[in-house]
Each structure stands twice: as structure tokens, then as C-alpha cells.
C-alpha positions in Angstrom: 35.6 -23.9 68.7 37.8 -26.8 67.4 39.5 -26.8 64.0 37.9 -29.0 61.3 40.4 -31.6 60.1 38.2 -33.7 57.8 34.9 -33.6 56.0 33.0 -36.8 55.1 30.3 -36.4 52.4 26.9 -37.6 53.1 24.1 -38.9 50.8 24.9 -38.4 47.2 27.5 -35.7 47.7 31.0 -35.8 46.2 33.9 -34.2 47.9 36.4 -32.5 45.4 39.5 -30.4 45.6 39.4 -27.6 43.1 42.5 -27.0 40.9 43.8 -23.6 40.1 44.2 -22.6 36.4 48.0 -22.8 36.9 47.6 -26.5 37.8 45.9 -27.3 34.6 47.7 -25.1 32.1 48.9 -28.2 30.1 45.3 -29.2 29.5 43.5 -28.6 26.2 40.7 -27.0 28.2 41.9 -23.3 28.3 41.7 -21.0 31.3 42.6 -17.3 31.6 43.8 -16.2 35.1 46.3 -18.7 36.7 45.5 -17.5 40.2 41.8 -18.3 40.0 40.3 -21.7 40.4 39.5 -23.6 37.2 36.4 -25.8 36.5 38.6 -28.9 37.2 38.9 -30.8 40.4 40.1 -34.0 41.9 37.6 -36.4 43.6 38.6 -36.9 47.2 35.6 -38.9 48.6 32.2 -40.1 47.6 29.1 -40.1 49.8 27.5 -43.5 50.4 24.6 -42.9 48.1 26.5 -41.7 44.9 25.0 -44.0 42.2 27.5 -46.3 40.6 26.1 -45.3 37.1 28.3 -42.2 37.4 31.5 -44.3 37.4 33.2 -41.9 39.8 36.3 -43.0 41.8 38.5 -41.3 44.3 41.5 -39.7 42.5 39.8 -39.0 39.2 40.2 -35.6 37.6 36.8 -34.1 36.7 35.2 -31.1 35.0 32.6 -29.2 37.1 29.8 -27.0 36.2 27.2 -25.3 38.4 27.0 -24.5 42.1 29.2 -26.0 44.8 29.3 -25.9 48.6 32.7 -24.4 49.3 34.7 -24.8 52.5 38.3 -24.7 53.7 40.1 -26.9 56.2 42.6 -25.2 58.6 45.8 -26.2 56.8 44.4 -26.4 53.2 46.2 -24.8 50.3 43.3 -25.5 47.9 39.5 -25.0 48.1 37.4 -28.0 48.8 33.8 -28.3 47.6 30.8 -30.6 48.0 29.1 -31.2 44.7 26.2 -33.3 43.4 27.2 -35.9 40.8 25.1 -34.1 38.2 27.5 -31.1 38.5 30.4 -33.3 37.3 30.2 -33.0 33.6 33.2 -35.2 32.6 36.0 -37.4 33.9 39.4 -36.4 32.3 41.5 -39.4 31.4 45.2 -38.7 31.9 48.2 -40.5 30.5 
């Protein structure tokens, strides 16, 4: 079987890359174990049916809650997930 090099979200799915707690330690949202994944992620891609009302854009840092569809690409160092827009609870504005 061939290796998977890319995932394109379909429908209203959002592709995100989860951040580890050690990546977000400067955030005011506190986490405990630095080796575990936090509830924060970076938006990598949007499915064609993600409603504009969510205001989501590639590159945004977001807070997740709920269930995700996890997967890993062959050369990844971070977990990727497909999530529904309703599972994204906030966009974090960085400066």
C-alpha cells in the first residue's frame, strides 16, 4: 500500500494540526503534561462546505472541544485531525 502524503477535507470538515502542551505553554489557557496534545490546533485546510459564518481561515490557531477523526501522515511530527466546525470553540488572536 502506498504512503499517504496529503489529506483533503470534504464537505464541512476542517483539517487541523494539534499542538502539544509544550507548544502552547505561553498561552493563558493552562495545560498540565507537556508531552500530551493540548486542546489547541492550527487550521490547515477547510472543506468546500464549511460555512463562512464561522470565519475560519487557514493558519488560525483555534481551541477544540469534542471528538476528532485522528490520523498521521508518514513523515508527520504532530497529530492531524478532521473536525466539524462546531467542535472549534474559539479562534485565538495572537500578537
